[in-house]
C-alpha positions as CSV (number, residue, x, y, z in Angstrom):
1,X,11.0,-8.6,-38.9
2,X,8.3,-10.7,-37.3
3,X,8.3,-8.6,-34.2
4,X,8.0,-5.4,-36.4
5,X,5.1,-7.0,-38.3
6,X,3.4,-7.9,-35.0
7,X,3.9,-4.4,-33.7
8,X,2.6,-2.8,-36.9
9,X,-0.4,-5.0,-37.0
10,X,-2.4,-3.5,-34.1
11,X,-1.5,0.0,-35.3
12,X,-2.8,-0.8,-38.8
13,X,-5.9,-2.2,-37.4
14,X,-6.5,0.9,-35.3
15,X,-6.0,3.1,-38.3
16,X,-8.5,1.1,-40.4
17,X,-11.1,1.6,-37.7
18,X,-11.0,5.4,-37.9
19,X,-13.8,6.1,-40.3
20,X,-14.9,9.5,-41.8
21,X,-17.9,9.8,-39.4
22,X,-15.5,9.2,-36.5
23,X,-13.1,11.9,-37.8
24,X,-16.0,14.3,-38.2
25,X,-17.2,13.6,-34.7
26,X,-13.8,14.2,-33.3
27,X,-13.5,17.6,-35.1
28,X,-16.9,18.7,-33.8
29,X,-16.0,17.6,-30.3
30,X,-12.7,19.6,-30.3
31,X,-14.6,22.6,-31.8
32,X,-17.2,22.5,-28.9
33,X,-14.4,22.4,-26.3
34,X,-12.6,25.3,-27.8
35,X,-15.9,27.2,-28.2
36,X,-16.6,26.9,-24.5
37,X,-13.2,28.4,-23.7
38,X,-13.0,31.1,-26.4
39,X,-16.6,32.2,-26.9
40,X,-17.1,35.7,-28.0
41,X,-13.5,36.4,-29.0
42,X,-12.4,37.5,-32.5
43,X,-15.8,37.0,-34.1
44,X,-15.4,39.8,-36.7
45,X,-18.9,41.1,-36.0
46,X,-19.9,44.1,-38.1
47,X,-23.0,46.3,-37.5
48,X,-25.6,46.6,-40.3
49,X,-24.6,50.3,-41.0
50,X,-20.8,49.8,-40.6
51,X,-18.5,49.5,-43.6
52,X,-15.0,48.2,-44.0
53,X,-12.2,49.7,-46.1
54,X,-13.1,47.1,-48.8
55,X,-16.7,48.3,-48.8
56,X,-15.7,51.9,-49.1
57,X,-13.3,51.1,-51.9
58,X,-16.1,49.3,-53.8
59,X,-18.4,52.3,-53.3
60,X,-15.6,54.5,-54.7
61,X,-15.3,52.1,-57.7
62,X,-19.0,52.4,-58.3
63,X,-18.9,56.2,-58.1
64,X,-15.8,56.3,-60.4
65,X,-17.5,54.1,-63.0
66,X,-20.6,56.2,-62.9
67,X,-18.6,59.4,-63.4
68,X,-16.6,58.0,-66.4
69,X,-19.3,55.7,-67.9
70,X,-19.7,58.0,-71.0
71,X,-16.0,58.8,-71.4
72,X,-14.1,55.6,-70.7
73,X,-13.4,53.7,-74.0
74,X,-14.1,50.3,-72.4
75,X,-17.6,51.5,-71.6
76,X,-18.1,53.6,-74.7
77,X,-17.2,50.8,-77.2
78,X,-18.0,47.6,-75.2
79,X,-20.3,47.7,-72.2
80,X,-22.5,50.5,-73.4
81,X,-22.8,49.0,-76.9
82,X,-23.8,45.6,-75.4
83,X,-26.4,47.3,-73.2
84,X,-27.7,49.4,-76.2
85,X,-28.1,46.3,-78.4
86,X,-29.9,44.4,-75.6
87,X,-32.0,47.4,-74.8
88,X,-33.1,47.7,-78.4
89,X,-34.1,44.0,-78.5
90,X,-36.0,44.2,-75.2
91,X,-37.7,47.5,-76.3
92,X,-38.7,45.9,-79.6
93,X,-40.2,42.8,-78.0
94,X,-42.0,44.9,-75.4
95,X,-43.4,47.2,-78.1
96,X,-44.8,44.1,-79.8
97,X,-46.7,42.6,-76.9
98,X,-46.6,44.7,-73.7
99,X,-45.8,48.4,-74.0
100,X,-47.3,51.2,-76.2
101,X,-44.9,52.2,-79.0
102,X,-44.8,54.5,-82.0
103,X,-47.4,56.9,-80.7
104,X,-49.9,54.1,-80.3
105,X,-51.8,53.8,-76.9
106,X,-51.4,50.0,-77.0
107,X,-48.8,47.5,-78.1
108,X,-48.4,46.4,-81.8
109,X,-50.1,43.1,-80.9
110,X,-52.9,43.2,-78.3
111,X,-54.1,40.5,-76.0
112,X,-56.3,38.7,-78.6
113,X,-53.4,38.4,-81.0
114,X,-51.0,37.3,-78.3
115,X,-53.5,34.6,-77.1
116,X,-54.0,33.5,-80.7
117,X,-50.3,33.3,-81.5
118,X,-49.6,31.4,-78.2
119,X,-52.3,28.9,-78.9
120,X,-51.2,28.3,-82.5
121,X,-47.5,28.0,-81.5
122,X,-48.5,25.5,-78.7
123,X,-50.5,23.5,-81.2
124,X,-47.9,23.5,-83.9
125,X,-45.0,22.6,-81.5
126,X,-47.1,20.2,-79.3
127,X,-50.7,19.2,-79.5
128,X,-54.2,20.3,-79.0
129,X,-54.3,19.8,-75.2
130,X,-51.1,21.9,-74.8
131,X,-52.7,24.6,-77.0
132,X,-55.8,24.7,-74.8
133,X,-53.6,25.0,-71.7
134,X,-51.7,27.8,-73.2
135,X,-54.8,29.8,-74.3
136,X,-56.4,29.2,-70.8
137,X,-53.2,30.3,-69.0
138,X,-52.7,33.5,-71.0
139,X,-56.4,34.4,-70.7
140,X,-56.0,33.9,-67.0
141,X,-53.3,36.6,-66.8
142,X,-55.9,39.1,-68.1
143,X,-58.6,37.9,-65.7
144,X,-56.1,38.5,-62.9
145,X,-55.6,42.1,-63.9
146,X,-52.0,41.4,-64.6
147,X,-51.9,41.3,-68.4
148,X,-49.2,44.0,-68.9
149,X,-47.1,42.7,-66.1
150,X,-47.3,39.2,-67.5
151,X,-46.4,40.4,-71.0
152,X,-43.4,42.4,-69.6
153,X,-42.2,39.2,-67.9
154,X,-42.7,37.2,-71.1
155,X,-40.9,39.9,-73.2
156,X,-37.8,39.8,-71.0
157,X,-37.9,36.0,-70.9
158,X,-38.2,35.7,-74.7
159,X,-35.4,38.3,-75.3
160,X,-33.1,36.5,-72.8
161,X,-33.8,33.1,-74.2
162,X,-33.2,34.2,-77.8
163,X,-29.8,35.6,-76.9
164,X,-28.9,32.7,-74.6
165,X,-29.7,30.1,-77.3
166,X,-27.8,32.1,-80.0
167,X,-24.8,31.9,-77.7
168,X,-25.4,28.6,-76.0
169,X,-26.3,26.2,-78.8
170,X,-23.2,27.0,-80.9
171,X,-20.9,26.7,-77.9
172,X,-22.7,23.5,-76.9
173,X,-22.2,22.0,-80.4
174,X,-18.5,23.0,-80.3
175,X,-18.1,21.4,-76.9
176,X,-20.0,18.3,-78.0
177,X,-17.7,17.8,-81.0
178,X,-14.4,18.6,-79.3
179,X,-13.3,16.9,-76.0
180,X,-10.8,19.7,-75.5
181,X,-13.4,22.4,-75.8
182,X,-15.7,20.4,-73.5
183,X,-13.0,20.1,-70.9
184,X,-12.4,23.9,-71.0
185,X,-16.1,24.8,-70.9
186,X,-17.3,22.4,-68.2
187,X,-15.5,24.0,-65.2
188,X,-17.0,27.4,-66.1
189,X,-20.5,25.9,-66.5
190,X,-20.1,24.1,-63.1
191,X,-19.1,27.4,-61.5
192,X,-21.9,29.4,-63.1
193,X,-24.6,26.9,-62.1
194,X,-23.2,26.8,-58.6
195,X,-23.8,30.5,-58.0
196,X,-27.1,31.5,-56.4
197,X,-29.3,33.7,-58.6
198,X,-28.9,36.7,-56.4
199,X,-25.1,36.8,-57.0
200,X,-25.4,37.7,-60.7
201,X,-27.3,41.0,-60.0
202,X,-24.8,43.2,-58.1
203,X,-21.7,43.0,-60.3
204,X,-23.6,43.3,-63.5
205,X,-25.4,46.5,-62.4
206,X,-21.9,47.9,-61.9
207,X,-21.3,47.7,-65.7
208,X,-24.8,47.8,-67.2
209,X,-26.8,49.9,-64.7
210,X,-30.3,48.8,-63.6
211,X,-33.3,48.2,-65.8
212,X,-34.6,45.8,-68.4
213,X,-31.4,45.6,-70.4
214,X,-29.3,44.7,-67.3
215,X,-31.9,42.2,-66.2
216,X,-31.9,40.6,-69.6
217,X,-28.0,40.4,-69.7
218,X,-28.1,38.9,-66.2
219,X,-30.7,36.4,-67.3
220,X,-28.7,35.4,-70.4
221,X,-25.6,34.7,-68.3
222,X,-27.7,32.6,-65.9
223,X,-29.8,30.8,-68.5
224,X,-27.1,29.9,-71.1
225,X,-25.3,27.1,-69.2
226,X,-28.2,24.6,-69.4
227,X,-28.3,25.1,-73.2
228,X,-24.6,24.7,-73.6
229,X,-24.3,21.6,-71.3
230,X,-27.4,19.8,-72.6
231,X,-26.5,20.4,-76.3
232,X,-23.0,19.1,-75.8
233,X,-24.4,16.0,-73.9
234,X,-26.9,15.4,-76.7
235,X,-24.3,15.3,-79.4
236,X,-22.0,13.0,-77.4
237,X,-24.9,10.7,-76.8
238,X,-25.5,10.0,-80.5
239,X,-24.4,6.3,-81.2
240,X,-20.9,6.1,-82.6
241,X,-22.2,3.6,-85.2
242,X,-24.4,6.3,-86.9
243,X,-21.4,8.7,-87.1
244,X,-19.2,6.0,-88.5
245,X,-21.8,5.1,-91.1
246,X,-21.9,8.7,-92.3
247,X,-18.1,8.8,-92.4
248,X,-18.0,5.6,-94.5
249,X,-20.4,7.3,-97.0
250,X,-18.0,10.2,-97.4
251,X,-19.9,12.8,-95.4
252,X,-18.0,15.8,-94.3
253,X,-17.9,17.1,-90.7
254,X,-20.5,19.7,-91.5
255,X,-22.7,17.1,-93.2
256,X,-22.3,14.7,-90.2
257,X,-23.4,17.6,-87.9
258,X,-26.4,18.7,-90.0
259,X,-27.6,15.3,-91.3
260,X,-26.8,13.0,-88.4
261,X,-25.8,14.5,-85.1
262,X,-28.3,17.4,-84.8
263,X,-31.3,15.4,-86.1
264,X,-30.6,12.5,-83.8
265,X,-30.1,14.7,-80.8
266,X,-33.0,17.0,-81.5
267,X,-35.2,15.9,-78.7
268,X,-32.5,16.3,-76.1
269,X,-31.5,19.8,-77.5
270,X,-35.2,20.9,-77.2
271,X,-35.1,19.7,-73.6
272,X,-32.1,22.0,-73.2
273,X,-34.2,24.8,-74.6
274,X,-36.9,23.9,-72.0
275,X,-34.3,24.2,-69.2
276,X,-33.0,27.5,-70.6
277,X,-36.6,28.9,-70.6
278,X,-37.2,27.8,-67.0
279,X,-33.9,29.3,-65.8
280,X,-34.7,32.5,-67.7
281,X,-38.1,32.9,-66.1
282,X,-36.7,32.3,-62.6
283,X,-34.0,34.9,-63.1
284,X,-36.3,37.5,-64.7
285,X,-38.6,37.5,-61.7
286,X,-35.6,37.9,-59.3
287,X,-34.2,40.6,-61.5
288,X,-37.0,42.8,-60.3
289,X,-34.5,43.8,-57.6
290,X,-32.6,45.7,-60.3
291,X,-35.8,47.3,-61.7
292,X,-36.8,44.7,-64.2
293,X,-40.5,45.2,-65.1
294,X,-43.1,42.5,-64.8
295,X,-44.6,40.1,-62.3
296,X,-41.4,39.9,-60.3
297,X,-41.6,43.6,-59.4
298,X,-45.2,43.1,-58.2
299,X,-44.1,40.2,-56.0
300,X,-41.1,42.1,-54.5
301,X,-43.1,45.1,-53.7
302,X,-45.8,43.0,-52.1
303,X,-43.3,41.0,-50.0
304,X,-41.6,44.1,-48.8
305,X,-45.0,45.5,-47.6
306,X,-46.1,42.0,-46.3
307,X,-49.1,42.1,-48.7
308,X,-49.7,38.4,-49.0
309,X,-52.8,38.7,-51.2
310,X,-51.1,40.7,-53.9
311,X,-48.0,38.6,-53.7
312,X,-50.0,35.4,-54.0
313,X,-51.9,36.7,-57.1
314,X,-48.7,37.7,-58.9
315,X,-47.0,34.5,-57.8
316,X,-49.8,32.5,-59.2
317,X,-49.4,34.2,-62.5
318,X,-45.7,33.3,-62.5
319,X,-46.5,29.7,-61.8
320,X,-49.0,29.6,-64.6
321,X,-46.5,31.1,-67.0
322,X,-43.9,28.6,-65.9
323,X,-46.3,25.7,-66.4
324,X,-47.4,26.8,-69.9
325,X,-43.8,27.4,-71.1
326,X,-42.7,24.1,-69.6
327,X,-45.5,22.1,-71.1
328,X,-45.1,23.7,-74.6
329,X,-41.4,23.0,-74.8
330,X,-41.8,19.5,-73.3
331,X,-44.5,18.6,-75.9
332,X,-42.2,20.0,-78.6
333,X,-39.4,17.7,-77.5
334,X,-41.8,14.7,-77.8
335,X,-43.4,15.9,-81.0
336,X,-41.5,13.6,-83.4
337,X,-42.4,10.4,-81.5
338,X,-46.0,11.5,-81.1
339,X,-46.3,12.1,-84.9
340,X,-44.8,8.7,-85.8
341,X,-47.3,6.9,-83.5
342,X,-50.3,8.9,-84.9
343,X,-50.6,7.0,-88.2
344,X,-50.6,8.3,-91.8
345,X,-54.1,9.9,-91.8
346,X,-53.5,12.4,-89.0
347,X,-50.1,13.3,-90.5
348,X,-51.8,14.0,-93.8
349,X,-54.4,16.3,-92.3
350,X,-51.9,18.1,-90.1
351,X,-50.4,20.4,-92.7
352,X,-53.7,21.8,-94.0
353,X,-54.9,22.3,-90.4
354,X,-51.7,24.1,-89.5
355,X,-52.2,26.4,-92.5
356,X,-55.7,27.1,-91.5
357,X,-54.6,27.8,-87.9
358,X,-51.9,30.2,-89.2
359,X,-54.6,32.1,-91.1
360,X,-56.8,32.3,-88.0
361,X,-53.9,33.5,-85.8
362,X,-53.0,36.1,-88.4
363,X,-56.6,37.4,-88.4
364,X,-56.5,37.7,-84.6
365,X,-53.2,39.5,-84.7
366,X,-54.7,42.0,-87.3
367,X,-57.8,42.6,-85.1
368,X,-55.6,43.2,-82.0
369,X,-53.4,45.6,-84.0
370,X,-56.3,47.5,-85.4
371,X,-59.1,47.6,-82.7
372,X,-58.8,48.8,-79.1
373,X,-61.3,46.2,-77.9
374,X,-59.0,43.4,-79.2
375,X,-55.9,45.1,-77.9
376,X,-56.8,46.0,-74.3
377,X,-57.9,43.0,-72.2
378,X,-61.6,43.5,-71.2
379,X,-62.6,43.7,-67.6
380,X,-61.1,45.2,-64.5
381,X,-59.2,42.1,-63.2
382,X,-62.0,41.1,-60.8
383,X,-60.7,37.5,-60.7
384,X,-57.3,38.8,-59.4
385,X,-59.0,40.9,-56.8
386,X,-61.0,37.9,-55.6
387,X,-57.8,35.7,-55.5
388,X,-56.0,38.3,-53.5
389,X,-58.9,38.8,-51.2
390,X,-59.2,35.0,-50.7
391,X,-55.5,34.8,-50.0
392,X,-55.8,37.5,-47.4
393,X,-58.8,35.8,-45.8
394,X,-57.0,32.5,-45.6
395,X,-53.9,34.2,-44.2
396,X,-56.0,35.9,-41.5
397,X,-57.7,32.6,-40.7
398,X,-54.4,30.7,-40.5
399,X,-52.9,33.3,-38.3
400,X,-56.0,33.3,-36.0
401,X,-56.5,29.6,-35.7
402,X,-53.1,28.0,-36.4
403,X,-50.8,30.5,-34.9
404,X,-50.3,28.2,-31.9
405,X,-49.1,25.3,-34.1
406,X,-47.1,27.4,-36.5
407,X,-45.4,29.4,-33.7
408,X,-44.6,26.1,-31.9
409,X,-43.0,24.6,-35.0
410,X,-41.1,27.8,-35.6
411,X,-39.9,28.1,-32.1
412,X,-38.9,24.4,-31.9
413,X,-36.7,24.6,-35.0
414,X,-35.4,28.1,-34.3
415,X,-34.6,27.5,-30.6
416,X,-33.7,23.9,-30.9
417,X,-31.6,23.9,-34.1
418,X,-31.0,27.3,-35.6
419,X,-30.1,29.5,-32.6
420,X,-27.6,27.0,-31.0
421,X,-25.9,26.3,-34.3
422,X,-25.8,30.0,-35.3
423,X,-24.4,30.9,-31.9
424,X,-21.7,28.2,-32.3
425,X,-20.7,29.7,-35.7
426,X,-21.0,33.4,-35.0
427,X,-19.6,33.4,-31.4
428,X,-16.6,31.2,-32.2
429,X,-13.4,32.9,-33.1
430,X,-13.2,33.2,-36.9
431,X,-9.9,31.2,-37.1
432,X,-11.5,28.4,-35.2
433,X,-14.5,28.1,-37.5
434,X,-12.1,28.4,-40.5
435,X,-10.0,25.6,-39.2
436,X,-13.0,23.4,-38.7
437,X,-14.2,24.0,-42.2
438,X,-10.8,23.2,-43.7
439,X,-10.6,20.1,-41.5
440,X,-14.0,18.9,-42.6
441,X,-13.1,19.6,-46.2
442,X,-10.0,17.4,-45.8
443,X,-11.9,14.5,-44.1
444,X,-14.9,14.5,-46.4
445,X,-13.4,15.6,-49.7
446,X,-9.6,15.2,-49.5
447,X,-6.7,17.5,-50.0
448,X,-8.1,19.6,-52.9
449,X,-11.3,20.2,-51.1
450,X,-9.3,21.3,-48.0
451,X,-7.3,23.7,-50.1
452,X,-10.5,25.1,-51.7
453,X,-12.0,25.6,-48.2
454,X,-8.9,27.3,-46.9
455,X,-8.9,29.8,-49.9
456,X,-12.6,30.4,-49.5
457,X,-12.3,31.0,-45.7
458,X,-9.5,33.5,-46.3
459,X,-11.5,35.4,-48.9
460,X,-14.6,35.3,-46.6
461,X,-12.6,37.1,-43.9
462,X,-11.5,39.6,-46.5
463,X,-15.1,40.5,-47.5
464,X,-15.7,42.0,-44.1
465,X,-19.1,40.2,-43.7
466,X,-17.8,37.1,-41.9
467,X,-20.5,37.3,-39.1
468,X,-23.3,37.6,-41.7
469,X,-21.8,34.8,-43.7
470,X,-21.8,32.5,-40.6
471,X,-25.5,33.4,-40.0
472,X,-26.3,32.5,-43.5
473,X,-24.2,29.3,-43.1
474,X,-26.3,28.3,-40.0
475,X,-29.6,28.8,-41.9
476,X,-28.2,26.8,-44.9
477,X,-27.0,24.0,-42.7
478,X,-30.2,23.6,-40.8
479,X,-32.3,23.8,-44.0
480,X,-30.1,21.2,-45.7
481,X,-30.4,18.8,-42.8
482,X,-34.2,19.1,-43.0
483,X,-34.0,18.6,-46.8
484,X,-32.0,15.4,-46.4
485,X,-34.5,14.1,-43.7
486,X,-37.3,14.6,-46.2
487,X,-35.2,13.4,-49.1
488,X,-34.3,10.1,-47.4
489,X,-37.9,9.4,-46.1
490,X,-39.7,10.2,-49.4
491,X,-36.9,9.0,-51.7
492,X,-36.7,5.6,-50.1
493,X,-40.4,5.3,-50.3
494,X,-40.4,6.2,-54.0
495,X,-37.4,4.0,-54.7
496,X,-39.0,0.9,-53.2
497,X,-42.4,1.4,-54.8
498,X,-43.1,2.1,-58.5
499,X,-46.6,3.1,-57.7
500,X,-45.5,5.7,-55.2
501,X,-43.0,7.0,-57.7
502,X,-45.6,7.4,-60.4
503,X,-47.9,9.3,-57.9
504,X,-45.3,11.6,-56.3
505,X,-42.9,12.3,-59.2
506,X,-45.3,14.6,-61.2
507,X,-45.7,16.8,-58.0
508,X,-41.9,17.0,-57.7
509,X,-41.6,17.9,-61.4
510,X,-44.2,20.6,-61.0
511,X,-42.5,22.0,-57.9
512,X,-39.2,22.3,-59.7
513,X,-40.9,24.4,-62.4
514,X,-41.8,27.2,-60.0
515,X,-39.4,30.2,-59.6
516,X,-37.9,30.7,-56.1
517,X,-39.9,33.8,-55.3
518,X,-43.1,31.9,-55.4
519,X,-42.1,29.7,-52.5
520,X,-41.9,32.6,-50.1
521,X,-45.5,33.7,-50.4
522,X,-47.4,30.9,-48.6
523,X,-44.9,30.6,-45.8
524,X,-44.9,34.3,-45.3
525,X,-48.7,33.9,-44.6
526,X,-48.0,31.0,-42.2
527,X,-45.0,32.2,-40.3
528,X,-44.6,35.9,-40.9
529,X,-41.4,37.7,-41.8
530,X,-38.8,35.6,-39.9
531,X,-35.7,33.6,-40.6
532,X,-37.8,30.5,-40.2
533,X,-39.9,31.5,-43.2
534,X,-36.8,31.6,-45.4
535,X,-35.7,28.2,-44.1
536,X,-39.1,26.5,-44.7
537,X,-39.3,28.0,-48.2
538,X,-35.7,26.8,-48.9
539,X,-36.6,23.3,-47.7
540,X,-39.7,23.1,-49.9
541,X,-37.7,24.5,-52.8
542,X,-34.7,22.1,-52.5
543,X,-36.5,18.9,-51.4
544,X,-37.7,17.8,-54.8
545,X,-34.3,17.5,-56.3
546,X,-32.9,15.6,-53.3
547,X,-35.9,13.3,-53.2
548,X,-35.6,12.4,-56.9
549,X,-31.8,11.7,-56.7
550,X,-32.2,9.5,-53.6
551,X,-35.2,7.6,-55.2
552,X,-33.1,6.9,-58.3
553,X,-30.1,5.8,-56.2
554,X,-32.3,3.4,-54.1
555,X,-33.9,2.0,-57.3
556,X,-30.5,1.3,-58.8
557,X,-29.5,-1.1,-56.0
558,X,-29.4,-4.6,-57.7
559,X,-32.6,-6.5,-57.1
560,X,-30.6,-9.6,-56.5
561,X,-28.9,-8.0,-53.5
562,X,-32.2,-7.1,-52.0
563,X,-33.6,-10.6,-52.6
564,X,-30.5,-12.1,-50.9
565,X,-31.1,-9.9,-47.8
566,X,-34.8,-10.9,-47.8
567,X,-34.0,-14.6,-48.1
568,X,-31.6,-14.2,-45.2
569,X,-34.5,-13.1,-43.0
570,X,-33.8,-9.3,-43.0
571,X,-36.7,-7.1,-42.1
572,X,-37.8,-4.2,-44.2
573,X,-36.0,-1.7,-41.9
574,X,-32.8,-3.8,-42.0
575,X,-32.9,-4.0,-45.8
576,X,-33.3,-0.2,-46.0
577,X,-30.6,0.7,-43.4
578,X,-28.2,-2.2,-44.0
579,X,-28.4,-2.7,-47.8
580,X,-30.2,0.0,-49.9
581,X,-29.0,3.2,-48.2
582,X,-25.4,2.0,-47.8
583,X,-25.3,1.0,-51.5
584,X,-26.8,4.3,-52.5
585,X,-24.2,6.4,-50.6
586,X,-23.1,8.1,-53.8
587,X,-26.7,9.2,-54.5
588,X,-27.0,10.5,-50.9
589,X,-23.9,12.6,-51.2
590,X,-25.0,14.0,-54.5
591,X,-28.4,14.8,-53.1
592,X,-26.7,16.6,-50.3
593,X,-24.6,18.6,-52.8
594,X,-27.6,19.6,-54.9
595,X,-29.9,20.2,-51.9
596,X,-27.3,22.5,-50.3
597,X,-26.8,24.6,-53.4
598,X,-30.6,25.0,-53.8
599,X,-31.0,25.9,-50.2
600,X,-28.2,28.5,-50.3
601,X,-29.9,30.2,-53.2
602,X,-33.3,30.2,-51.5
603,X,-32.0,31.3,-48.0
604,X,-30.5,34.3,-49.6
605,X,-33.7,35.2,-51.4
606,X,-35.3,34.9,-48.0
607,X,-33.5,38.2,-47.2
608,X,-36.7,39.8,-48.5
609,X,-38.8,38.3,-45.7
610,X,-36.7,38.8,-42.7
611,X,-33.9,36.2,-43.1
612,X,-31.3,39.0,-42.7
613,X,-27.6,38.3,-43.0
614,X,-26.1,38.1,-46.6
615,X,-29.5,38.2,-48.3
616,X,-30.4,41.5,-46.5
617,X,-26.9,42.9,-47.3
618,X,-27.4,42.3,-51.0
619,X,-30.9,43.7,-51.1
620,X,-29.8,46.8,-49.0
621,X,-27.0,47.3,-51.5
622,X,-29.5,47.8,-54.3
623,X,-31.7,50.2,-52.4
624,X,-29.2,52.2,-50.5
625,X,-26.3,53.7,-52.4
626,X,-23.9,53.9,-49.4
627,X,-24.3,50.2,-48.8
628,X,-23.6,49.2,-52.5
629,X,-20.0,48.1,-51.6
630,X,-21.2,46.0,-48.7
631,X,-23.9,44.4,-50.9
632,X,-21.3,43.5,-53.5
633,X,-19.0,42.0,-50.9
634,X,-22.0,40.0,-49.5
635,X,-22.6,38.7,-53.1
636,X,-19.0,37.6,-53.2
637,X,-19.4,35.9,-49.8
638,X,-22.4,33.9,-51.1
639,X,-20.2,32.8,-54.1
640,X,-17.5,31.7,-51.7
641,X,-19.9,29.7,-49.6
642,X,-21.4,28.1,-52.6
643,X,-18.1,27.2,-54.1
644,X,-16.8,25.8,-50.9
645,X,-19.9,23.6,-50.2
646,X,-20.0,22.5,-53.8
647,X,-16.4,21.4,-54.0
648,X,-16.4,19.6,-50.7
649,X,-19.7,17.7,-51.4
650,X,-18.7,16.8,-55.0
651,X,-15.3,15.5,-53.8
652,X,-17.1,13.5,-51.1
653,X,-19.4,12.1,-53.7
654,X,-16.5,11.0,-55.9
655,X,-14.7,9.4,-52.9
656,X,-17.9,7.6,-51.9
657,X,-18.4,6.2,-55.4
658,X,-14.8,5.1,-55.6
């Protein structure tokens, strides 16, 4: 027995030395050796105009649905009815604020009424400063010459948010009250929030056609999960003591909900409304690809023609709208605490002032309904022309004076990182890359992650766009690596300094408000229409969430541990690398997960500015009928990449925390 124990001892010690980094390094080394021997074989390359049998079948399905849309009972009594209801809602809201209706040359409520209602709502829900911001922001839309486009975007956003909240809040309440329902709903929410925004477009146009109704339905599906998740979390966060006190007084379940749970969770629920509005605005702009009216269509058309000035002007309007809607809902969430701290006199004056404000807003609405001068925004949008001209001038100057620097940066990243990794992925045999992905899933996430990776690899092969998927994977991996470099550098800085955190965090919060489209515009000016433009935009889009997660993880390292390392003579570098980052491994893995999902979404949007691969396939599927099936398959491939990455990194985060 002693001999057996002695013999087992060295083997056990060897096994304990094999860490996950070592296993990953071994997998990569084997991959490189086999790549050198098998390069260019069984790569499943497909030309841009070529289609597989799956793509032809999907085209046939699309044609069949179009031919039987008005005779198939499923469409007659379900899909068409849903589209009709949503279309009536959207048309009604557009008729109020953006589109002429009922034989009128102008909407029912003109610009003066909309500005007045917006200012009054911002004041009633928030405070005077937010009201001034809202009035200034909406007036700015008119000065840009984008009043109708902005109102179309607002109409679609409001319609989608209304439906999303009507669906999401009741489901969130149900999930918050029932653990069983919460357990059923949560995986679906995880899946829906993992999908990039692009993916929602293609399959829904199959059932609801293109246009405002389809864009609104797509936006509802994308924007409802935050409302459901945050509402459920808000109800579960109410102290159990309060619920037990209501029970002891004989309150029914309905009374507990209406008198205790909802009032005590109101602020968090309103923050859920905020997130729903932000998600809806982001999706409405992207839905321009399926003919949704508004600012998104202006941005898409400008990007496709490389008109940076027009894209910048419209993108600026989207940013302003996002900031206004975000600040109004954020102020509404904090309204109760602000009112309690204001004292009795301001609270006594508030009701008469609100009544007077309501009368003033009603007068402005009447004027804008009755008189053309109050309905049509005055001026010719000269401010917008100046903004577009200035953006074009800056773009020309940058291209003339900084092209050497920008081209160098682009070439270094493209030639040094992107091209070699893309070549490794696209020129390796498909089965070799698939085996590597499954092996990495097993090492990093465990058996379940490996099984998920195997299923996703098999389905990716079946989509017929394997090579394009590998090209997108290469861009995603490079961008994620850059995101993590920035995330660690800035996140550690913020986590170690409260002052830096206070200075930097507002910028990160503002960056997360902007819809994805907006990020493409400045980098299109700097780097032109290339894959690198999409990568840089993805890095800037994803970095804020990674930075904040890492900063919070570093801050949560016990101060006593840091003090012990300091007293032992450790330098700042040693404290960061030997104490804080190792103890924040869970946050680093979670940041990788979130950064990767954000990057994947943005890299695909980059198909509009030369990123190619899956993003181009999806966009081409909308614009060219014969490529619809391939675009739908590319959307499925994006889903599979997102699910595979999400499951592996989430499993790795759980194992790290354990």
